[in-house]
N, C-alpha and C positions, 0 to 999 in steps of 0.2 A: 224979377227974382232970379238970382244966379244959382246955378247948380254947384254943389260942392266939387272941388277938384278931384277928389277920389272917385266920385261917381262918373265924371267925365273920362277919367283915365280907365276906369273899368269898362265903360262903353267902347272906348277905342281898342282896348285889348280884345274884347269879344268880337269886334268887327274884324280885326286883323286875323284872329283865329278862324273865323268863319271863312275868310278868303283863302286861307291855307288849306282848309279841310273840305272845301266845296267839292261836289261830285266831279269826276274827271269828264272831260269833253268827249263827245262821240267821236268815232274814228274819222268822220268827215270834217270835224272842226279842229283837228290836231294842227299845231303850228308847224310851219316849215323852218328851214335853216335861217338863222339870224333874226328870227322874229322874237320880240320881247315875250318872256314867259315868267311864270311864277314858280312852277315846280316841274319835275321831270315828266310827269304824266301828261303835261300839256303839249309835249313835243312829239313829232313823228319818230324821231331818233331815240327818244327816251332819255335824253340828256339836256337838262336846263343848266347851262354853265354860267356861273356868276363871274363877271369880270373883276379882277383884283383891284383895279384902279378906279372903277366907277361902281355905282350902286345898282346898275341894271343887270339883268340876266337875259341871256339869249339862247335859243335852241342851237345846239352844235352837234357836229358829227362825233361818233364814238372814235376812240383812239386807234390809230393804225400802228403797225410795228415800229417801235422806237419812240413813239410819242409819250408824253407824260400822261399818267392815269391816276385815278383815285378809286379805292375799293368800295366805300360806302358814301351815300349822300348825307349831307348835313342840312337839316331843315328843308328837305325836299329838293335841294339843289347840289350841284357839284362845283368844285373849284376847277377840277380837271375831269373830263369825261372818262367813263370806264372804257375798257378795250372792246374791240369788235369781238364777235362770237368765237372766232378761231384763235384768239390770243388770250393771254392772262397778264395780270398786273404783277410784276415782280418788283419787290422792294427790299431794302435792307431793314433789319429789325429796328435800327435807330431812327428810321423814317416813319415808324408807326406811332401814331398818337391815338391812344385809346383803341377803338375798333376801326378807326379811319386810317388808312395807309396810303401814302403817295409813292409812286414808282414809275416804271417804264413798261410799255406793252411789249411782250415778247412771245414768240412761239415756243412751246415746250413740248418735247417729244412725249409719247405715252409712258415710256419707262421713267423719265424724270418726274413726270406728273404723279405717277403712282408712288414713287419714292417720297415726293414732297407731301403727299396726302397721308401715307401710312407710317413713315419713319421719322 
């Protein structure tokens, strides 16, 4: 007896969602650079970067000054990693798609940062 197609699809969907929402690994099991990952929480760096030309994602370093960056993750992964802690992702308004913006990592002085936040 064969299962209906909709039941099989429902099972596959729930299996995929379970993999995406499983508990984060302990700090001893975090993945190193260039290891295959599923989501940002799996990586020591906090960035699971999906390669644009293939369907695999790998742990990557956060962006240094001048490198490409992304402000929010999409389905638990980045296309471009966010910036290091002392940098910010600067982008043109035209490069913003919904809440996700793509730009370049830059250092911003305290005065410019305050102007950007409040004005």
